C-alpha positions as CSV (number, residue, x, y, z in Angstrom):
1,M,105.6,125.9,93.0
2,D,104.0,129.8,91.2
3,I,100.4,129.9,90.8
4,G,100.4,132.5,87.6
5,G,98.8,135.4,86.1
6,P,95.4,137.1,87.1
7,A,93.1,135.4,84.5
8,T,95.0,132.1,85.9
9,A,94.0,133.3,89.3
10,L,90.7,134.4,88.5
11,A,89.6,130.4,86.6
12,N,91.6,129.1,89.5
13,S,89.8,130.8,92.6
14,A,86.3,129.7,90.4
15,Y,87.0,126.7,90.1
16,I,88.5,125.8,93.8
17,S,84.9,127.6,94.6
18,A,83.0,124.4,92.3
19,R,84.9,121.9,93.8
20,G,84.8,122.6,97.6
21,T,87.7,123.0,99.3
22,S,89.4,121.7,102.6
23,E,86.5,121.7,105.0
24,G,84.6,119.2,103.0
25,P,83.3,118.9,98.9
26,G,80.5,121.1,97.5
27,N,77.8,121.1,98.7
28,P,75.6,119.5,96.3
29,D,72.4,122.0,96.3
30,S,74.6,125.1,96.4
31,N,76.4,123.9,92.6
32,R,73.1,122.5,91.1
33,E,70.9,124.7,88.6
34,R,67.5,125.3,89.6
35,K,66.2,125.2,86.4
36,Y,67.9,122.0,85.1
37,H,67.8,120.3,88.3
38,S,64.0,121.0,88.2
39,L,63.9,118.6,84.7
40,L,65.4,116.0,86.3
41,K,62.1,114.0,86.3
42,L,60.6,110.6,86.1
43,P,57.8,109.5,83.9
44,H,54.6,108.6,84.1
45,I,55.1,104.6,83.9
46,S,53.0,104.6,80.9
47,V,55.6,106.6,79.1
48,C,58.8,104.2,79.2
49,E,56.4,100.1,79.7
50,G,57.9,100.0,75.5
51,L,61.6,99.9,77.2
52,R,60.6,96.0,78.4
53,E,61.2,94.9,75.0
54,T,64.6,96.9,74.4
55,L,66.3,96.6,77.3
56,D,68.6,93.4,78.4
57,L,66.9,92.3,82.0
58,G,69.4,89.8,82.9
59,F,69.7,89.7,86.3
60,H,73.5,90.0,86.8
61,T,72.9,93.4,83.6
62,V,70.3,94.7,86.1
63,C,71.8,93.4,89.7
64,V,75.5,93.6,90.0
65,E,76.2,95.6,87.1
66,Q,74.1,98.6,87.6
67,P,74.0,101.0,90.8
68,I,70.0,101.8,90.6
69,G,69.1,98.2,89.7
70,K,71.0,96.4,92.5
71,R,69.9,99.3,94.8
72,L,66.1,98.9,93.4
73,F,66.2,95.3,94.0
74,Q,67.8,95.3,97.3
75,E,64.8,97.3,98.5
76,F,62.7,95.0,96.5
77,L,63.8,92.3,98.3
78,D,64.1,94.4,102.5
79,S,60.1,94.4,100.9
80,N,59.7,91.1,100.9
81,K,60.1,88.7,104.8
82,D,61.0,85.4,102.2
83,Y,64.2,86.9,101.1
84,G,65.1,89.3,103.4
85,G,67.9,87.2,105.0
86,A,69.3,87.1,101.4
87,C,69.9,90.6,101.1
88,R,71.1,91.3,104.5
89,L,73.8,88.4,103.9
90,W,74.2,90.0,100.5
91,K,75.2,93.7,102.3
92,D,76.7,92.4,105.4
93,V,79.5,90.2,102.7
94,E,80.1,93.3,101.1
95,E,80.4,95.3,103.6
96,Y,83.2,92.4,105.5
97,N,85.0,92.4,102.2
98,M,85.7,96.3,102.3
99,A,86.8,95.9,106.5
100,E,90.0,96.6,108.1
101,D,91.7,93.4,109.0
102,E,91.7,93.4,112.0
103,G,88.2,93.6,112.1
104,R,86.9,90.5,109.4
105,A,87.3,87.8,111.5
106,E,84.6,88.9,114.2
107,K,82.8,90.0,110.9
108,A,83.1,86.8,110.0
109,G,81.6,85.4,113.3
110,K,78.3,87.3,113.5
111,I,77.8,86.6,109.8
112,L,77.6,82.8,110.8
113,S,75.4,83.3,113.0
114,Q,72.5,85.5,111.9
115,Y,72.7,83.4,108.3
116,M,73.6,80.3,109.3
117,E,72.8,78.6,112.7
118,P,69.0,77.1,112.1
119,D,67.5,79.0,115.0
120,A,68.7,82.3,113.4
121,K,66.3,85.2,112.3
122,Y,67.8,85.2,109.0
123,F,68.4,81.9,108.7
124,C,68.8,81.3,104.9
125,P,68.1,77.6,103.9
126,F,68.9,77.8,100.6
127,L,72.6,77.8,101.5
128,P,74.3,74.2,101.4
129,E,75.7,72.6,104.7
130,N,79.1,71.6,102.9
131,G,79.6,75.0,102.0
132,I,78.7,76.4,105.9
133,T,80.5,73.3,107.0
134,K,84.4,75.1,106.3
135,L,83.1,78.5,107.1
136,R,83.3,77.5,110.4
137,G,87.2,76.1,109.9
138,K,88.1,79.0,108.0
139,R,86.4,81.5,109.8
140,Q,89.1,82.7,112.5
141,E,91.9,83.2,108.8
142,A,89.3,85.7,107.6
143,G,90.7,85.5,104.0
144,D,89.8,87.4,101.2
145,D,87.7,84.6,99.7
146,L,86.1,83.0,102.6
147,F,82.2,84.4,101.4
148,K,82.6,84.1,97.5
149,E,81.0,80.2,97.7
150,T,78.2,82.1,100.1
151,M,77.3,84.4,97.4
152,D,77.7,82.4,94.4
153,S,75.3,80.2,96.5
154,V,73.0,83.9,97.3
155,M,73.1,84.7,93.5
156,D,71.9,81.1,92.3
157,F,68.8,81.5,94.7
158,L,68.4,85.7,93.9
159,Q,68.4,85.0,90.9
160,E,65.6,82.5,90.4
161,V,62.2,82.6,92.1
162,P,63.1,86.2,93.5
163,Y,64.0,88.1,90.5
164,T,61.2,86.8,88.5
165,F,59.5,88.4,91.1
166,F,61.0,91.7,91.3
167,L,60.7,91.8,86.9
168,E,56.4,92.2,87.8
169,S,56.8,94.3,90.6
170,T,56.7,98.3,91.0
171,Y,59.9,98.4,91.7
172,L,61.2,96.7,87.9
173,K,58.3,100.1,87.5
174,R,60.6,102.2,88.9
175,F,63.4,100.7,87.5
176,L,61.7,101.7,84.2
177,Q,61.8,105.0,84.9
178,W,65.1,105.8,85.8
179,K,66.6,104.0,82.4
180,W,63.9,106.2,80.4
181,L,65.6,109.4,82.4
182,E,69.2,108.1,81.7
183,M,68.8,107.7,77.4
184,Q,66.9,111.4,77.5
185,P,69.4,113.6,75.6
186,I,72.2,115.6,76.5
187,G,74.3,118.5,74.9
188,E,76.3,121.4,75.7
189,D,73.6,123.4,77.7
190,C,73.9,120.8,80.1
191,F,77.6,121.5,81.6
192,L,79.4,124.7,82.7
193,D,82.7,125.2,81.7
194,F,85.6,126.2,84.1
195,R,89.8,127.4,83.3
196,V,91.3,124.9,80.8
197,L,94.0,122.1,82.6
198,G,95.6,120.9,79.6
199,K,95.2,119.3,76.0
200,G,94.9,117.0,74.0
201,G,96.1,116.4,70.4
202,F,92.7,117.7,68.8
203,G,91.1,119.7,71.5
204,E,91.7,121.4,75.2
205,V,90.8,119.3,78.3
206,S,88.9,121.2,80.8
207,A,86.7,121.0,83.8
208,C,82.6,120.9,84.2
209,Q,80.2,121.1,86.2
210,M,76.9,119.0,85.4
211,K,74.1,121.7,85.7
212,A,71.6,119.6,86.9
213,T,72.9,117.7,90.0
214,G,76.2,119.6,90.5
215,K,78.7,117.3,89.8
216,L,82.1,117.9,88.5
217,Y,84.1,116.6,85.4
218,A,87.0,117.0,82.7
219,C,85.4,117.6,79.6
220,K,88.1,116.6,76.9
221,K,86.7,117.9,73.2
222,L,88.0,116.7,70.1
223,N,88.0,119.6,67.3
224,K,85.1,118.1,64.3
225,K,87.3,119.5,61.3
226,R,90.9,118.8,63.1
227,L,89.9,115.4,63.5
228,K,88.9,114.6,59.9
229,K,92.4,117.0,58.9
230,R,94.4,113.7,60.8
231,N,92.0,111.6,59.9
232,G,91.7,111.1,63.5
233,N,88.1,109.4,63.7
234,E,87.9,105.9,64.1
235,A,90.9,107.1,67.4
236,A,87.8,109.2,68.8
237,M,85.5,106.3,68.5
238,V,87.6,103.4,69.6
239,E,89.1,106.0,72.6
240,K,85.3,106.4,73.5
241,R,83.7,103.0,73.3
242,I,87.0,101.4,75.4
243,L,86.6,103.9,78.3
244,A,82.4,102.8,78.1
245,R,83.2,99.4,78.5
246,V,86.3,99.4,81.6
247,H,84.3,100.2,84.6
248,S,87.7,100.3,87.1
249,R,88.6,102.5,89.6
250,F,92.3,102.8,88.3
251,I,90.8,104.4,85.2
252,V,89.3,107.1,84.0
253,S,84.8,106.9,83.5
254,L,83.1,108.0,80.7
255,A,80.0,109.7,82.0
256,Y,78.6,111.7,78.8
257,A,79.1,111.9,75.0
258,F,77.9,114.5,73.4
259,Q,78.6,117.5,70.4
260,T,78.6,120.9,70.0
261,K,78.5,122.8,66.6
262,T,82.2,122.3,66.4
263,E,83.5,119.5,68.6
264,L,82.9,116.4,70.2
265,C,83.2,115.9,74.3
266,L,83.7,113.3,76.4
267,V,83.1,114.2,79.5
268,I,85.1,112.4,82.4
269,T,85.8,111.1,85.5
270,I,88.1,114.6,87.2
271,M,91.2,114.2,88.5
272,N,91.7,117.2,91.2
273,G,95.4,116.6,91.4
274,G,96.8,116.9,88.0
275,D,98.9,114.7,86.5
276,L,102.2,113.1,87.5
277,R,104.8,114.4,85.3
278,Y,103.5,118.0,86.4
279,H,103.9,116.6,89.9
280,I,107.9,114.8,88.9
281,Y,109.2,118.4,88.1
282,N,106.7,121.4,89.0
283,V,105.2,120.5,92.4
284,D,108.6,120.6,93.9
285,E,111.4,122.3,90.9
286,K,114.4,122.1,92.7
287,N,114.4,118.7,94.0
288,P,112.0,117.0,91.1
289,G,110.4,113.0,91.4
290,L,108.4,111.5,93.7
291,G,109.8,109.1,96.5
292,E,109.9,105.9,96.0
293,P,107.0,104.7,98.8
294,R,105.1,107.0,96.6
295,A,106.1,105.9,92.8
296,C,105.1,102.2,94.5
297,Y,101.9,103.2,95.6
298,Y,100.9,105.2,92.0
299,A,102.8,101.8,90.8
300,A,100.7,99.4,92.3
301,Q,97.7,101.2,91.4
302,I,98.3,101.6,87.9
303,I,98.8,97.8,87.5
304,Q,95.2,97.3,88.5
305,G,93.8,99.5,85.7
306,L,96.7,97.3,83.4
307,E,94.9,94.4,84.5
308,H,91.2,95.5,84.2
309,L,92.5,96.7,80.6
310,H,93.8,93.8,79.4
311,Q,91.8,91.5,81.0
312,K,89.0,93.1,78.6
313,R,91.3,92.4,75.4
314,I,92.3,95.7,75.1
315,I,96.4,96.9,74.7
316,Y,96.6,100.5,76.5
317,R,100.0,101.3,74.3
318,D,100.3,105.2,75.8
319,L,101.1,104.9,79.6
320,K,103.4,107.8,80.8
321,P,103.2,110.1,83.7
322,E,101.2,112.6,81.9
323,N,98.6,110.3,81.1
324,V,98.3,109.3,85.0
325,L,95.9,111.5,87.0
326,L,95.5,112.2,90.9
327,D,92.2,112.7,92.7
328,N,91.4,114.7,95.6
329,Q,92.4,112.0,97.7
330,G,95.6,111.1,97.0
331,N,94.9,108.1,93.5
332,V,95.3,107.9,90.5
333,R,93.8,106.0,87.6
334,I,94.5,105.8,84.1
335,S,93.6,108.4,81.6
336,D,93.6,108.7,77.7
337,L,92.7,105.7,75.8
338,G,92.9,106.9,72.3
339,L,96.0,104.9,71.1
340,A,94.3,101.9,73.2
341,V,93.4,99.4,71.0
342,E,90.7,95.8,71.1
343,L,92.0,92.0,70.7
344,A,89.0,89.9,68.7
345,D,88.3,87.0,70.2
346,G,91.1,85.0,69.2
347,Q,93.8,87.6,68.5
348,F,96.6,87.4,70.4
349,N,98.6,89.9,68.8
350,I,98.5,93.1,66.6
351,K,101.5,94.6,64.5
352,G,101.7,98.9,64.4
353,Y,103.2,101.2,65.6
354,A,101.8,104.1,68.3
355,G,103.4,105.3,71.3
356,T,105.1,107.8,72.7
357,P,108.8,108.0,71.8
358,G,111.3,106.5,74.5
359,F,108.4,104.9,76.2
360,M,107.7,102.0,73.8
361,A,109.1,98.6,73.5
362,P,112.1,96.7,71.6
363,E,109.7,94.1,70.0
364,L,107.0,97.8,68.7
365,L,109.7,99.2,67.3
366,K,111.3,96.8,65.7
367,G,107.7,96.5,63.9
368,E,107.3,93.1,65.2
369,R,103.6,91.7,66.1
370,Y,103.3,92.2,69.8
371,D,100.5,91.8,73.1
372,F,100.2,92.6,76.1
373,S,103.6,92.7,77.3
374,V,104.1,96.4,75.7
375,D,102.4,98.2,78.3
376,Y,104.6,96.8,81.0
377,F,107.4,98.3,79.8
378,T,106.1,101.4,79.2
379,L,105.2,100.5,82.4
380,G,109.2,99.9,83.9
381,V,109.7,103.4,81.9
382,T,107.3,105.1,83.7
383,L,108.0,104.4,87.2
384,Y,112.2,104.8,86.2
385,E,110.7,108.7,85.8
386,F,108.5,108.5,88.9
387,M,112.1,108.1,91.1
388,A,114.7,109.4,88.8
389,A,112.6,112.6,87.2
390,K,113.9,111.2,84.0
391,G,113.2,109.1,81.6
392,P,115.8,105.2,81.4
393,F,117.3,106.7,78.3
394,R,118.4,110.0,78.3
395,T,119.7,112.5,81.4
396,R,117.2,115.2,81.8
397,G,116.9,117.7,79.9
398,E,118.3,116.1,77.0
399,K,117.4,117.4,73.4
400,L,117.6,113.7,71.2
401,E,115.8,112.7,67.6
402,N,114.4,109.8,68.0
403,K,116.2,107.5,65.8
404,V,118.7,108.2,68.7
405,V,115.5,107.2,71.5
406,K,115.3,103.9,69.8
407,K,118.4,102.7,69.3
408,R,119.3,103.3,72.5
409,I,116.2,101.3,73.8
410,L,117.5,98.7,71.2
411,K,121.1,98.5,72.6
412,D,121.7,100.1,74.9
413,P,121.8,99.2,79.3
414,V,119.9,101.0,81.2
415,S,121.4,102.9,84.7
416,Y,120.0,103.7,87.6
417,P,120.5,106.2,90.4
418,Q,122.4,105.9,93.7
419,R,119.2,106.5,95.4
420,F,116.7,103.4,93.8
421,S,117.0,100.5,96.4
422,E,117.2,96.9,95.3
423,N,114.4,96.5,95.2
424,A,113.2,99.2,92.9
425,R,115.9,98.6,90.8
426,S,114.9,94.7,90.4
427,I,111.4,95.9,89.3
428,C,112.8,98.2,87.2
429,E,114.8,95.9,85.5
430,G,112.2,93.5,85.4
431,L,110.0,95.4,83.4
432,L,112.4,96.7,81.6
433,S,113.8,93.9,80.1
434,K,114.1,93.9,75.9
435,E,113.4,90.3,75.6
436,V,109.2,89.5,75.5
437,D,109.8,86.2,77.5
438,K,111.8,87.6,80.5
439,R,109.7,90.6,81.1
440,L,107.7,90.9,83.8
441,G,103.7,90.9,82.8
442,F,100.2,90.0,82.4
443,K,100.3,86.3,82.8
444,N,97.5,83.7,82.8
445,G,95.2,86.0,83.0
446,T,96.1,87.6,85.7
447,C,99.2,90.6,87.2
448,D,100.1,88.4,90.6
449,E,103.7,87.7,88.7
450,I,104.6,92.2,89.5
451,R,102.5,91.8,92.5
452,A,104.4,89.1,94.3
453,H,107.6,91.4,93.8
454,A,109.8,92.4,96.4
455,F,109.2,96.5,95.4
456,F,105.4,96.3,96.0
457,S,106.1,93.7,99.7
458,G,103.6,96.5,101.3
459,I,101.4,96.9,99.5
460,N,98.0,95.5,100.9
461,W,96.2,94.3,97.6
462,R,93.0,93.6,99.2
463,K,92.6,97.4,100.6
464,L,94.1,99.0,97.0
465,N,91.6,97.2,95.6
466,A,88.5,98.5,97.8
467,G,89.8,101.7,97.8
468,I,90.9,102.3,102.1
469,V,94.6,102.4,101.4
470,D,95.6,106.0,103.4
471,P,97.7,107.4,100.1
472,P,101.5,108.4,101.0
473,F,100.0,112.3,99.2
474,L,96.6,114.2,99.7
475,P,96.5,116.7,97.3
476,D,96.1,120.9,98.3
477,S,92.4,120.9,97.5
478,K,92.7,124.9,97.6
479,T,95.6,124.6,95.4
480,V,95.3,123.7,90.9
481,Y,97.4,121.5,89.9
482,A,97.4,122.2,86.3
483,K,99.8,125.1,84.4
484,D,99.1,128.9,84.0
485,V,96.1,129.1,81.0
486,Y,98.2,130.7,79.6
487,D,101.2,128.4,79.4
488,V,98.5,125.5,78.0
489,G,98.6,126.5,74.3
490,G,96.3,126.7,72.0
491,F,95.0,125.1,69.2
492,S,95.5,127.4,65.3
493,T,92.5,127.1,63.0
494,V,91.5,124.1,61.0
495,R,91.3,125.9,56.9
496,G,90.6,123.6,53.9
497,V,88.6,120.9,55.3
498,Q,84.6,120.9,54.7
499,L,82.3,118.5,56.8
500,E,80.4,116.0,54.9
501,D,76.6,114.0,55.1
502,K,79.2,111.4,56.5
503,D,80.9,113.2,58.8
504,E,77.9,114.2,60.2
505,D,76.7,110.3,60.6
506,F,79.8,109.3,62.7
507,F,79.4,112.7,65.1
508,N,75.9,112.2,65.9
509,E,76.7,107.7,66.0
510,F,79.5,109.2,68.5
511,A,77.5,111.4,71.0
512,S,75.0,108.6,72.5
513,G,74.4,110.4,75.7
514,S,74.6,109.7,79.3
515,I,76.5,105.8,79.6
516,S,75.1,103.6,81.9
517,I,76.7,102.7,84.9
518,P,78.9,106.1,85.8
519,W,75.4,108.0,85.2
520,Q,74.0,105.9,87.3
521,E,76.4,106.7,90.4
522,E,76.2,109.7,89.8
523,M,72.1,110.2,90.3
524,I,72.7,108.5,93.7
525,E,75.8,110.6,94.9
526,M,74.7,113.5,94.5
527,G,71.0,112.8,95.5
528,I,69.5,112.4,93.1
529,Y,68.2,109.2,93.2
530,G,67.3,109.5,96.9
531,E,64.5,112.6,95.4
532,L,62.6,110.8,93.3
533,T,62.5,107.1,94.2
534,L,59.9,108.1,96.2
535,W,57.2,105.8,97.4
536,G,53.8,105.8,98.8
537,A,51.8,105.7,101.8
538,D,52.0,102.3,104.0
539,G,54.4,100.6,100.7
540,A,51.5,102.3,98.4
541,S,52.4,102.7,94.3
542,P,52.6,106.2,93.6
543,K,50.4,107.2,90.6
544,D,53.7,107.8,88.5
545,L,53.4,104.3,88.3
546,R,49.2,103.4,88.5
547,R,47.5,102.3,85.1
548,E,44.7,104.5,86.8
549,S,46.3,107.9,86.3
550,I,47.2,107.1,83.0
551,L,45.5,110.7,81.7
552,E,47.2,112.5,84.0
553,Q,49.4,115.3,82.6
554,P,52.9,113.0,82.5
555,A,55.8,114.6,83.5
556,K,58.0,117.1,81.3
557,S,60.7,115.8,79.3
558,S,64.0,116.2,81.0
559,T,66.4,116.8,78.6
560,C,68.7,119.3,78.8
561,A,70.1,119.8,75.7
562,L,69.5,122.7,73.2
563,S,66.8,122.6,70.9
């Protein structure tokens, strides 16, 4: 694999240095810029108390969905002897759910003895006796849903009296401080740009680093004038809105949305392993394609991502190898949701031409109404290309007009290389069925039908969801899996387009700043939460949470946006 010319080698060196080497991730302290890190300060409580009236302070929103809210609520529970048992049970069940299969029965036994025996130190009297009896009978099975009813009871208990007291505690005040910090403006000066990784329809995608924390991301840049010229504003907003809605380990996450003078910027999960098209064709050019075990693993993760989108009533419409990205650990995520569409409540299908030639399903090509099934046809095309190093409707390197590809999709049967196993051929045939009713897909709210196929018999879906499966391929941490910077290609200057006030209104709406869950995860992962969430001696409230210190100088604003 050619590493490119001197400019590419230099760009790669800086990028690799920032992200760390094979010895482990980069040291956050060494990657932070002191000036910007010093701006991350929690304000005096008097600055942010008004957020009580504007934030959604529902139990599930604060204590389940938001990482900092959950952590503060658990710290509150641990500080109260009446709720400590429930909190420990909560954490132990989460640990059980993440455990390897061979240790789960033992962990289940410990949970029963520590929380469900009347004489146990952390006995939880709110748990129903009939539920405990059922658990004793199923403990040795150590099933995935063993503690589901238990956790329902725990959450029912915690959201009543304990949560009421939490809302009046200093822990809630600390949460308000973090929400205030999360809501501060974000601008281009907050990020350091590294090399270009690729390009989309409206601009480049580059690696970048959050200066205050040292965390690496990818920045997808959308040229404002190019968006307007190509009527791309609505698609850009849909992509941004969908990325902010979804939160799955199998889909890239949106952490920030901001604007510069010329561009709208989406800061998303960095995927250092490159896209799968690159791995199919460029990593080993003499032997293109992926082995069946590797293709199976990636397809399984894609299925989990598609299911998450479809459960949120989102049709993806642009699955293909270059939109499936590989991270440092060898896991994949779906990316580029620019063609995705949201179904309204009560809406079951849509009509509209969207996708990539060679990947679009027959019903879409015929102008018929369609639903989530089109994404499983594209999955079939993608899986086929993983293994065959070519699409199912053209030979390798064949240049065809779109109308010819369309005819083949609608009329021609698919032929399979000899190296496809019986199960590989069967799963592709099920996904590539030209008849929607016969196609494998999203049925009754799940992808269980696909997961049950023999092709995936070696996949432990629980462990896959938990992120505890060893991937079949680990990217080299000293390699940049991207084209030479000169091969990525540039964009011509957009001429004849003038931006107006209504355009600026759209840009301001788009540039909404930090996205709650990824931002909070970053604060925890990069150690900022531990640095700033400090308490007084012997549990006393620190000055920034005490009303009597209101006359003291409040912390400076944390914004790092350009003035």
